Backbone atoms as SQL, in Angstrom:
CREATE TABLE atoms (id INTEGER PRIMARY KEY, chain TEXT, resi INTEGER, resn TEXT, atom TEXT, x REAL, y REAL, z REAL);
INSERT INTO atoms VALUES
  (1, 'A', 1, 'UNK', 'N', 95.340, 204.842, 32.995),
  (2, 'A', 1, 'UNK', 'CA', 95.221, 204.214, 31.681),
  (3, 'A', 1, 'UNK', 'C', 94.928, 202.733, 31.931),
  (4, 'A', 2, 'UNK', 'N', 93.864, 202.306, 31.320),
  (5, 'A', 2, 'UNK', 'CA', 93.568, 200.818, 31.454),
  (6, 'A', 2, 'UNK', 'C', 92.746, 200.383, 30.166),
  (7, 'A', 3, 'UNK', 'N', 92.692, 199.041, 30.002),
  (8, 'A', 3, 'UNK', 'CA', 91.940, 198.527, 28.856),
  (9, 'A', 3, 'UNK', 'C', 91.133, 197.264, 29.389),
  (10, 'A', 4, 'UNK', 'N', 90.073, 196.954, 28.693),
  (11, 'A', 4, 'UNK', 'CA', 89.335, 195.764, 28.995),
  (12, 'A', 4, 'UNK', 'C', 89.552, 194.766, 27.794),
  (13, 'A', 5, 'UNK', 'N', 90.137, 193.620, 28.116),
  (14, 'A', 5, 'UNK', 'CA', 90.335, 192.604, 27.053),
  (15, 'A', 5, 'UNK', 'C', 89.552, 191.392, 27.311),
  (16, 'A', 6, 'UNK', 'N', 89.360, 190.641, 26.228),
  (17, 'A', 6, 'UNK', 'CA', 88.666, 189.365, 26.373),
  (18, 'A', 6, 'UNK', 'C', 89.631, 188.215, 25.915),
  (19, 'A', 7, 'UNK', 'N', 89.786, 187.250, 26.747),
  (20, 'A', 7, 'UNK', 'CA', 90.574, 186.054, 26.451),
  (21, 'A', 7, 'UNK', 'C', 90.090, 184.877, 27.286),
  (22, 'A', 8, 'UNK', 'N', 90.045, 183.740, 26.672),
  (23, 'A', 8, 'UNK', 'CA', 89.603, 182.484, 27.360),
  (24, 'A', 8, 'UNK', 'C', 88.108, 182.528, 27.830),
  (25, 'A', 9, 'UNK', 'N', 87.267, 183.355, 27.209),
  (26, 'A', 9, 'UNK', 'CA', 85.934, 183.414, 27.585),
  (27, 'A', 9, 'UNK', 'C', 85.679, 184.291, 28.771),
  (28, 'A', 10, 'UNK', 'N', 86.640, 185.034, 29.214),
  (29, 'A', 10, 'UNK', 'CA', 86.570, 186.050, 30.303),
  (30, 'A', 10, 'UNK', 'C', 86.992, 187.304, 29.925),
  (31, 'A', 11, 'UNK', 'N', 86.620, 188.315, 30.688),
  (32, 'A', 11, 'UNK', 'CA', 87.068, 189.754, 30.423),
  (33, 'A', 11, 'UNK', 'C', 87.890, 190.194, 31.565),
  (34, 'A', 12, 'UNK', 'N', 88.993, 190.868, 31.276),
  (35, 'A', 12, 'UNK', 'CA', 89.884, 191.370, 32.298),
  (36, 'A', 12, 'UNK', 'C', 90.151, 192.862, 32.109),
  (37, 'A', 13, 'UNK', 'N', 90.211, 193.572, 33.262),
  (38, 'A', 13, 'UNK', 'CA', 90.588, 194.991, 33.263),
  (39, 'A', 13, 'UNK', 'C', 92.083, 195.106, 33.527),
  (40, 'A', 14, 'UNK', 'N', 92.856, 195.490, 32.567),
  (41, 'A', 14, 'UNK', 'CA', 94.363, 195.489, 32.670),
  (42, 'A', 14, 'UNK', 'C', 94.897, 196.851, 32.508),
  (43, 'A', 15, 'UNK', 'N', 96.054, 197.140, 33.124),
  (44, 'A', 15, 'UNK', 'CA', 96.761, 198.409, 32.963),
  (45, 'A', 15, 'UNK', 'C', 98.263, 197.957, 32.735),
  (46, 'A', 16, 'UNK', 'N', 99.036, 198.888, 32.180),
  (47, 'A', 16, 'UNK', 'CA', 100.450, 198.544, 31.987),
  (48, 'A', 16, 'UNK', 'C', 101.187, 198.283, 33.318),
  (49, 'A', 17, 'UNK', 'N', 101.879, 197.134, 33.385),
  (50, 'A', 17, 'UNK', 'CA', 102.556, 196.790, 34.603),
  (51, 'A', 17, 'UNK', 'C', 101.792, 195.748, 35.408),
  (52, 'A', 18, 'UNK', 'N', 100.524, 195.514, 35.163),
  (53, 'A', 18, 'UNK', 'CA', 99.685, 194.542, 35.889),
  (54, 'A', 18, 'UNK', 'C', 100.193, 193.065, 35.597),
  (55, 'A', 19, 'UNK', 'N', 99.996, 192.197, 36.597),
  (56, 'A', 19, 'UNK', 'CA', 100.303, 190.784, 36.444),
  (57, 'A', 19, 'UNK', 'C', 98.926, 190.122, 36.551),
  (58, 'A', 20, 'UNK', 'N', 98.516, 189.351, 35.526),
  (59, 'A', 20, 'UNK', 'CA', 97.180, 188.755, 35.525),
  (60, 'A', 20, 'UNK', 'C', 97.314, 187.299, 35.208),
  (61, 'A', 21, 'UNK', 'N', 96.441, 186.469, 35.837),
  (62, 'A', 21, 'UNK', 'CA', 96.399, 185.034, 35.568),
  (63, 'A', 21, 'UNK', 'C', 95.275, 184.796, 34.640),
  (64, 'A', 22, 'UNK', 'N', 95.514, 184.271, 33.407),
  (65, 'A', 22, 'UNK', 'CA', 94.523, 184.053, 32.410),
  (66, 'A', 22, 'UNK', 'C', 94.488, 182.548, 32.096),
  (67, 'A', 23, 'UNK', 'N', 93.508, 182.171, 31.352),
  (68, 'A', 23, 'UNK', 'CA', 93.374, 180.807, 30.930),
  (69, 'A', 23, 'UNK', 'C', 94.616, 180.460, 30.077),
  (70, 'A', 24, 'UNK', 'N', 94.999, 179.203, 29.976),
  (71, 'A', 24, 'UNK', 'CA', 96.182, 178.806, 29.252),
  (72, 'A', 24, 'UNK', 'C', 96.113, 179.298, 27.776),
  (73, 'A', 25, 'UNK', 'N', 97.129, 180.014, 27.383),
  (74, 'A', 25, 'UNK', 'CA', 97.192, 180.591, 26.064),
  (75, 'A', 25, 'UNK', 'C', 98.575, 180.185, 25.358),
  (76, 'A', 26, 'UNK', 'N', 98.513, 179.961, 24.058),
  (77, 'A', 26, 'UNK', 'CA', 99.682, 179.659, 23.300),
  (78, 'A', 26, 'UNK', 'C', 100.507, 180.958, 23.183),
  (79, 'A', 27, 'UNK', 'N', 101.785, 180.841, 23.439),
  (80, 'A', 27, 'UNK', 'CA', 102.653, 182.062, 23.295),
  (81, 'A', 27, 'UNK', 'C', 103.843, 181.711, 22.416),
  (82, 'A', 28, 'UNK', 'N', 104.237, 182.639, 21.548),
  (83, 'A', 28, 'UNK', 'CA', 105.353, 182.497, 20.746),
  (84, 'A', 28, 'UNK', 'C', 106.502, 183.431, 21.348),
  (85, 'A', 29, 'UNK', 'N', 107.612, 182.893, 21.592),
  (86, 'A', 29, 'UNK', 'CA', 108.782, 183.474, 22.241),
  (87, 'A', 29, 'UNK', 'C', 108.440, 184.380, 23.450),
  (88, 'A', 30, 'UNK', 'N', 107.613, 183.829, 24.324),
  (89, 'A', 30, 'UNK', 'CA', 107.206, 184.339, 25.598),
  (90, 'A', 30, 'UNK', 'C', 106.481, 185.702, 25.495),
  (91, 'A', 31, 'UNK', 'N', 105.778, 185.994, 24.349),
  (92, 'A', 31, 'UNK', 'CA', 105.059, 187.235, 24.136),
  (93, 'A', 31, 'UNK', 'C', 103.620, 186.811, 23.705),
  (94, 'A', 32, 'UNK', 'N', 102.630, 187.494, 24.215),
  (95, 'A', 32, 'UNK', 'CA', 101.282, 187.301, 23.843),
  (96, 'A', 32, 'UNK', 'C', 100.697, 188.675, 23.413),
  (97, 'A', 33, 'UNK', 'N', 99.921, 188.666, 22.352),
  (98, 'A', 33, 'UNK', 'CA', 99.333, 189.910, 21.862),
  (99, 'A', 33, 'UNK', 'C', 97.816, 189.680, 21.878),
  (100, 'A', 34, 'UNK', 'N', 97.082, 190.561, 22.640),
  (101, 'A', 34, 'UNK', 'CA', 95.615, 190.437, 22.727),
  (102, 'A', 34, 'UNK', 'C', 95.037, 191.527, 21.756),
  (103, 'A', 35, 'UNK', 'N', 94.262, 191.061, 20.796),
  (104, 'A', 35, 'UNK', 'CA', 93.733, 192.014, 19.799),
  (105, 'A', 35, 'UNK', 'C', 92.246, 192.286, 20.080),
  (106, 'A', 36, 'UNK', 'N', 91.614, 191.437, 20.915),
  (107, 'A', 36, 'UNK', 'CA', 90.200, 191.574, 21.248),
  (108, 'A', 36, 'UNK', 'C', 90.059, 192.560, 22.424),
  (109, 'A', 37, 'UNK', 'N', 90.199, 193.866, 22.150),
  (110, 'A', 37, 'UNK', 'CA', 90.107, 194.904, 23.129),
  (111, 'A', 37, 'UNK', 'C', 88.687, 195.456, 23.112),
  (112, 'A', 38, 'UNK', 'N', 88.006, 195.473, 24.225),
  (113, 'A', 38, 'UNK', 'CA', 86.608, 195.824, 24.289),
  (114, 'A', 38, 'UNK', 'C', 86.471, 197.360, 24.561),
  (115, 'A', 39, 'UNK', 'N', 87.380, 197.897, 25.399),
  (116, 'A', 39, 'UNK', 'CA', 87.290, 199.301, 25.799),
  (117, 'A', 39, 'UNK', 'C', 88.636, 199.761, 26.274),
  (118, 'A', 40, 'UNK', 'N', 88.889, 201.066, 26.082),
  (119, 'A', 40, 'UNK', 'CA', 90.154, 201.684, 26.527),
  (120, 'A', 40, 'UNK', 'C', 89.818, 203.015, 27.223),
  (121, 'A', 41, 'UNK', 'N', 90.475, 203.219, 28.348),
  (122, 'A', 41, 'UNK', 'CA', 90.295, 204.527, 29.102),
  (123, 'A', 41, 'UNK', 'C', 91.691, 205.243, 28.973),
  (124, 'A', 42, 'UNK', 'N', 91.744, 206.289, 28.167),
  (125, 'A', 42, 'UNK', 'CA', 93.003, 207.051, 28.117),
  (126, 'A', 42, 'UNK', 'C', 93.147, 208.142, 29.094),
  (127, 'A', 43, 'UNK', 'N', 92.057, 208.902, 29.380),
  (128, 'A', 43, 'UNK', 'CA', 92.038, 209.933, 30.431),
  (129, 'A', 43, 'UNK', 'C', 91.111, 209.527, 31.481),
  (130, 'A', 44, 'UNK', 'N', 91.303, 210.039, 32.704),
  (131, 'A', 44, 'UNK', 'CA', 90.452, 209.690, 33.799),
  (132, 'A', 44, 'UNK', 'C', 88.966, 210.079, 33.543),
  (133, 'A', 45, 'UNK', 'N', 88.116, 209.205, 33.805),
  (134, 'A', 45, 'UNK', 'CA', 86.669, 209.443, 33.612),
  (135, 'A', 45, 'UNK', 'C', 86.181, 209.246, 32.248),
  (136, 'A', 46, 'UNK', 'N', 86.925, 208.723, 31.258),
  (137, 'A', 46, 'UNK', 'CA', 86.486, 208.485, 29.896),
  (138, 'A', 46, 'UNK', 'C', 86.760, 207.029, 29.453),
  (139, 'A', 47, 'UNK', 'N', 85.819, 206.426, 28.928),
  (140, 'A', 47, 'UNK', 'CA', 85.951, 205.030, 28.419),
  (141, 'A', 47, 'UNK', 'C', 85.424, 205.077, 27.022),
  (142, 'A', 48, 'UNK', 'N', 86.201, 204.544, 26.024),
  (143, 'A', 48, 'UNK', 'CA', 85.763, 204.519, 24.612),
  (144, 'A', 48, 'UNK', 'C', 86.190, 203.188, 23.981),
  (145, 'A', 49, 'UNK', 'N', 85.429, 202.848, 22.884),
  (146, 'A', 49, 'UNK', 'CA', 85.786, 201.662, 22.078),
  (147, 'A', 49, 'UNK', 'C', 86.683, 202.123, 20.962),
  (148, 'A', 50, 'UNK', 'N', 87.933, 201.780, 21.029),
  (149, 'A', 50, 'UNK', 'CA', 88.808, 202.171, 19.945),
  (150, 'A', 50, 'UNK', 'C', 88.623, 201.433, 18.595),
  (151, 'A', 51, 'UNK', 'N', 88.979, 202.114, 17.536),
  (152, 'A', 51, 'UNK', 'CA', 88.826, 201.433, 16.271),
  (153, 'A', 51, 'UNK', 'C', 89.904, 200.392, 16.016),
  (154, 'A', 52, 'UNK', 'N', 91.144, 200.664, 16.427),
  (155, 'A', 52, 'UNK', 'CA', 92.250, 199.710, 16.441),
  (156, 'A', 52, 'UNK', 'C', 92.956, 199.780, 17.752),
  (157, 'A', 53, 'UNK', 'N', 93.099, 198.606, 18.327),
  (158, 'A', 53, 'UNK', 'CA', 93.770, 198.521, 19.628),
  (159, 'A', 53, 'UNK', 'C', 94.369, 197.108, 19.791),
  (160, 'A', 54, 'UNK', 'N', 95.463, 197.058, 20.584),
  (161, 'A', 54, 'UNK', 'CA', 96.034, 195.774, 20.942),
  (162, 'A', 54, 'UNK', 'C', 96.807, 195.924, 22.269),
  (163, 'A', 55, 'UNK', 'N', 96.907, 194.903, 22.988),
  (164, 'A', 55, 'UNK', 'CA', 97.588, 194.781, 24.278),
  (165, 'A', 55, 'UNK', 'C', 98.627, 193.840, 24.148),
  (166, 'A', 56, 'UNK', 'N', 99.883, 194.153, 24.473),
  (167, 'A', 56, 'UNK', 'CA', 100.972, 193.161, 24.427),
  (168, 'A', 56, 'UNK', 'C', 101.450, 192.838, 25.861),
  (169, 'A', 57, 'UNK', 'N', 101.751, 191.594, 26.058),
  (170, 'A', 57, 'UNK', 'CA', 102.089, 191.044, 27.411),
  (171, 'A', 57, 'UNK', 'C', 103.249, 190.072, 27.259),
  (172, 'A', 58, 'UNK', 'N', 103.967, 189.863, 28.367),
  (173, 'A', 58, 'UNK', 'CA', 105.026, 188.808, 28.392),
  (174, 'A', 58, 'UNK', 'C', 104.577, 187.695, 29.350),
  (175, 'A', 59, 'UNK', 'N', 105.004, 186.546, 29.089),
  (176, 'A', 59, 'UNK', 'CA', 104.651, 185.401, 29.961),
  (177, 'A', 59, 'UNK', 'C', 105.604, 185.398, 31.145),
  (178, 'A', 60, 'UNK', 'N', 104.988, 185.406, 32.324),
  (179, 'A', 60, 'UNK', 'CA', 105.832, 185.303, 33.572),
  (180, 'A', 60, 'UNK', 'C', 106.046, 183.866, 33.892),
  (181, 'A', 61, 'UNK', 'N', 104.934, 183.095, 34.013),
  (182, 'A', 61, 'UNK', 'CA', 105.023, 181.652, 34.253),
  (183, 'A', 61, 'UNK', 'C', 103.651, 181.024, 33.898),
  (184, 'A', 62, 'UNK', 'N', 103.805, 179.624, 33.840),
  (185, 'A', 62, 'UNK', 'CA', 102.636, 178.786, 33.569),
  (186, 'A', 62, 'UNK', 'C', 102.520, 177.795, 34.740),
  (187, 'A', 63, 'UNK', 'N', 101.305, 177.423, 35.030),
  (188, 'A', 63, 'UNK', 'CA', 101.093, 176.498, 36.134),
  (189, 'A', 63, 'UNK', 'C', 99.674, 175.993, 36.256),
  (190, 'A', 64, 'UNK', 'N', 99.431, 175.396, 37.413),
  (191, 'A', 64, 'UNK', 'CA', 98.093, 174.904, 37.718),
  (192, 'A', 64, 'UNK', 'C', 97.584, 175.556, 39.029),
  (193, 'A', 65, 'UNK', 'N', 96.304, 175.882, 39.037),
  (194, 'A', 65, 'UNK', 'CA', 95.741, 176.508, 40.250),
  (195, 'A', 65, 'UNK', 'C', 95.510, 175.525, 41.349),
  (196, 'A', 66, 'UNK', 'N', 95.018, 176.042, 42.508),
  (197, 'A', 66, 'UNK', 'CA', 94.718, 175.248, 43.631),
  (198, 'A', 66, 'UNK', 'C', 93.564, 174.235, 43.360),
  (199, 'A', 67, 'UNK', 'N', 93.530, 173.177, 44.018),
  (200, 'A', 67, 'UNK', 'CA', 92.497, 172.192, 43.831),
  (201, 'A', 67, 'UNK', 'C', 91.205, 172.640, 44.349),
  (202, 'A', 68, 'UNK', 'N', 90.144, 172.498, 43.520),
  (203, 'A', 68, 'UNK', 'CA', 88.866, 172.852, 43.891),
  (204, 'A', 68, 'UNK', 'C', 88.040, 171.564, 44.101),
  (205, 'A', 69, 'UNK', 'N', 87.465, 171.380, 45.293),
  (206, 'A', 69, 'UNK', 'CA', 86.700, 170.169, 45.624),
  (207, 'A', 69, 'UNK', 'C', 85.251, 170.371, 45.280),
  (208, 'A', 70, 'UNK', 'N', 84.630, 169.430, 44.547),
  (209, 'A', 70, 'UNK', 'CA', 83.225, 169.444, 44.150),
  (210, 'A', 70, 'UNK', 'C', 82.584, 168.244, 44.906),
  (211, 'A', 71, 'UNK', 'N', 81.606, 168.548, 45.667),
  (212, 'A', 71, 'UNK', 'CA', 80.966, 167.456, 46.499),
  (213, 'A', 71, 'UNK', 'C', 79.473, 167.390, 46.114),
  (214, 'A', 72, 'UNK', 'N', 79.091, 166.265, 45.725),
  (215, 'A', 72, 'UNK', 'CA', 77.745, 165.948, 45.284),
  (216, 'A', 72, 'UNK', 'C', 77.072, 165.083, 46.408),
  (217, 'A', 73, 'UNK', 'N', 75.862, 165.384, 46.795),
  (218, 'A', 73, 'UNK', 'CA', 75.168, 164.631, 47.851),
  (219, 'A', 73, 'UNK', 'C', 73.675, 164.511, 47.473),
  (220, 'A', 74, 'UNK', 'N', 73.151, 163.346, 47.492),
  (221, 'A', 74, 'UNK', 'CA', 71.664, 163.137, 47.336),
  (222, 'A', 74, 'UNK', 'C', 71.240, 162.603, 48.726),
  (223, 'A', 75, 'UNK', 'N', 70.381, 163.434, 49.415),
  (224, 'A', 75, 'UNK', 'CA', 70.005, 163.023, 50.670),
  (225, 'A', 75, 'UNK', 'C', 69.101, 161.784, 50.672),
  (226, 'A', 76, 'UNK', 'N', 69.166, 160.951, 51.681),
  (227, 'A', 76, 'UNK', 'CA', 68.326, 159.831, 51.833),
  (228, 'A', 76, 'UNK', 'C', 68.481, 158.708, 50.779),
  (229, 'A', 77, 'UNK', 'N', 69.497, 158.897, 49.880),
  (230, 'A', 77, 'UNK', 'CA', 69.712, 157.946, 48.842),
  (231, 'A', 77, 'UNK', 'C', 71.067, 157.205, 49.007),
  (232, 'A', 78, 'UNK', 'N', 71.851, 157.629, 49.971),
  (233, 'A', 78, 'UNK', 'CA', 73.161, 157.056, 50.278),
  (234, 'A', 78, 'UNK', 'C', 74.128, 157.269, 49.056),
  (235, 'A', 79, 'UNK', 'N', 73.999, 158.506, 48.443),
  (236, 'A', 79, 'UNK', 'CA', 74.859, 158.766, 47.283),
  (237, 'A', 79, 'UNK', 'C', 75.791, 159.989, 47.620),
  (238, 'A', 80, 'UNK', 'N', 77.067, 159.741, 47.559),
  (239, 'A', 80, 'UNK', 'CA', 78.055, 160.847, 47.850),
  (240, 'A', 80, 'UNK', 'C', 79.097, 160.707, 46.809),
  (241, 'A', 81, 'UNK', 'N', 79.619, 161.827, 46.327),
  (242, 'A', 81, 'UNK', 'CA', 80.608, 161.850, 45.288),
  (243, 'A', 81, 'UNK', 'C', 81.555, 163.074, 45.519),
  (244, 'A', 82, 'UNK', 'N', 82.868, 162.811, 45.614),
  (245, 'A', 82, 'UNK', 'CA', 83.855, 163.874, 45.835),
  (246, 'A', 82, 'UNK', 'C', 84.804, 163.949, 44.607),
  (247, 'A', 83, 'UNK', 'N', 84.839, 165.044, 44.028),
  (248, 'A', 83, 'UNK', 'CA', 85.640, 165.198, 42.753),
  (249, 'A', 83, 'UNK', 'C', 86.559, 166.415, 42.883),
  (250, 'A', 84, 'UNK', 'N', 87.867, 166.296, 42.440),
  (251, 'A', 84, 'UNK', 'CA', 88.764, 167.363, 42.456),
  (252, 'A', 84, 'UNK', 'C', 89.076, 167.892, 41.094),
  (253, 'A', 85, 'UNK', 'N', 89.476, 169.197, 40.975),
  (254, 'A', 85, 'UNK', 'CA', 89.869, 169.770, 39.685),
  (255, 'A', 85, 'UNK', 'C', 90.908, 170.873, 39.946),
  (256, 'A', 86, 'UNK', 'N', 91.918, 170.859, 39.036),
  (257, 'A', 86, 'UNK', 'CA', 92.945, 171.986, 39.012),
  (258, 'A', 86, 'UNK', 'C', 92.990, 172.542, 37.625),
  (259, 'A', 87, 'UNK', 'N', 92.753, 173.855, 37.571),
  (260, 'A', 87, 'UNK', 'CA', 92.729, 174.526, 36.248),
  (261, 'A', 87, 'UNK', 'C', 94.076, 175.050, 35.927),
  (262, 'A', 88, 'UNK', 'N', 94.454, 174.871, 34.619),
  (263, 'A', 88, 'UNK', 'CA', 95.688, 175.336, 34.079),
  (264, 'A', 88, 'UNK', 'C', 95.584, 176.896, 33.858),
  (265, 'A', 89, 'UNK', 'N', 96.730, 177.601, 34.083),
  (266, 'A', 89, 'UNK', 'CA', 96.717, 179.062, 33.902),
  (267, 'A', 89, 'UNK', 'C', 98.035, 179.539, 33.282),
  (268, 'A', 90, 'UNK', 'N', 98.008, 180.698, 32.760),
  (269, 'A', 90, 'UNK', 'CA', 99.223, 181.404, 32.298),
  (270, 'A', 90, 'UNK', 'C', 99.260, 182.764, 32.980),
  (271, 'A', 91, 'UNK', 'N', 100.391, 183.007, 33.613),
  (272, 'A', 91, 'UNK', 'CA', 100.471, 184.368, 34.287),
  (273, 'A', 91, 'UNK', 'C', 101.250, 185.291, 33.408),
  (274, 'A', 92, 'UNK', 'N', 100.675, 186.458, 33.088),
  (275, 'A', 92, 'UNK', 'CA', 101.283, 187.446, 32.125),
  (276, 'A', 92, 'UNK', 'C', 101.418, 188.806, 32.811),
  (277, 'A', 93, 'UNK', 'N', 102.432, 189.472, 32.315),
  (278, 'A', 93, 'UNK', 'CA', 102.621, 190.863, 32.768),
  (279, 'A', 93, 'UNK', 'C', 102.366, 191.808, 31.532),
  (280, 'A', 94, 'UNK', 'N', 101.479, 192.803, 31.710),
  (281, 'A', 94, 'UNK', 'CA', 101.134, 193.677, 30.613),
  (282, 'A', 94, 'UNK', 'C', 102.201, 194.692, 30.414),
  (283, 'A', 95, 'UNK', 'N', 102.718, 194.680, 29.137),
  (284, 'A', 95, 'UNK', 'CA', 103.742, 195.619, 28.824),
  (285, 'A', 95, 'UNK', 'C', 103.314, 196.886, 28.260),
  (286, 'A', 96, 'UNK', 'N', 102.367, 196.891, 27.260),
  (287, 'A', 96, 'UNK', 'CA', 101.960, 198.031, 26.573),
  (288, 'A', 96, 'UNK', 'C', 100.520, 197.907, 26.118),
  (289, 'A', 97, 'UNK', 'N', 99.826, 199.068, 26.002),
  (290, 'A', 97, 'UNK', 'CA', 98.515, 199.151, 25.427),
  (291, 'A', 97, 'UNK', 'C', 98.593, 200.188, 24.330),
  (292, 'A', 98, 'UNK', 'N', 98.217, 199.757, 23.058),
  (293, 'A', 98, 'UNK', 'CA', 98.257, 200.587, 21.911),
  (294, 'A', 98, 'UNK', 'C', 96.828, 200.779, 21.475),
  (295, 'A', 99, 'UNK', 'N', 96.376, 202.008, 21.406),
  (296, 'A', 99, 'UNK', 'CA', 94.965, 202.341, 20.967),
  (297, 'A', 99, 'UNK', 'C', 94.971, 203.578, 20.044),
  (298, 'A', 100, 'UNK', 'N', 94.537, 203.390, 18.846),
  (299, 'A', 100, 'UNK', 'CA', 94.462, 204.471, 17.828),
  (300, 'A', 100, 'UNK', 'C', 95.728, 205.183, 17.683),
  (301, 'A', 101, 'UNK', 'N', 96.849, 204.479, 17.590),
  (302, 'A', 101, 'UNK', 'CA', 98.121, 205.088, 17.401),
  (303, 'A', 101, 'UNK', 'C', 98.822, 205.612, 18.564),
  (304, 'A', 102, 'UNK', 'N', 98.208, 205.551, 19.792),
  (305, 'A', 102, 'UNK', 'CA', 98.860, 206.084, 20.987),
  (306, 'A', 102, 'UNK', 'C', 99.243, 204.851, 21.840),
  (307, 'A', 103, 'UNK', 'N', 100.456, 204.846, 22.376),
  (308, 'A', 103, 'UNK', 'CA', 101.060, 203.703, 23.174),
  (309, 'A', 103, 'UNK', 'C', 101.226, 204.132, 24.582),
  (310, 'A', 104, 'UNK', 'N', 100.657, 203.341, 25.412),
  (311, 'A', 104, 'UNK', 'CA', 100.838, 203.528, 26.890),
  (312, 'A', 104, 'UNK', 'C', 101.692, 202.381, 27.483),
  (313, 'A', 105, 'UNK', 'N', 102.728, 202.696, 28.172),
  (314, 'A', 105, 'UNK', 'CA', 103.564, 201.683, 28.769),
  (315, 'A', 105, 'UNK', 'C', 103.669, 201.848, 30.282),
  (316, 'A', 106, 'UNK', 'N', 104.215, 200.889, 30.963),
  (317, 'A', 106, 'UNK', 'CA', 104.383, 200.932, 32.428),
  (318, 'A', 106, 'UNK', 'C', 105.447, 201.931, 32.777),
  (319, 'A', 107, 'UNK', 'N', 105.210, 202.665, 33.858),
  (320, 'A', 107, 'UNK', 'CA', 106.267, 203.593, 34.385),
  (321, 'A', 107, 'UNK', 'C', 107.292, 202.793, 35.101),
  (322, 'A', 108, 'UNK', 'N', 108.564, 203.162, 34.952),
  (323, 'A', 108, 'UNK', 'CA', 109.617, 202.368, 35.583),
  (324, 'A', 108, 'UNK', 'C', 110.070, 203.016, 36.862);
């Protein structure tokens, strides 16, 4: 059982129990609900677009990613530029996937 959700301009394939790093998202009481569900796979080998679906997750932690170095160089012009960037993220654990009245949760 998995679902494809869209958040922060990206798409993620998630299943109950997965831990995913997403773009920084506002959370109320450490719970996030994703309502933009693109596809759900209930049985092996089938993928469908549900009429009503949502994915609930709990926030594990928030942080900043590793530094990415961006290097610009223009040959023969004596121009060099080094720039660093660290992207903020929110790490979430998928609790349940609800699609068309059926709820899938992580096995314990």
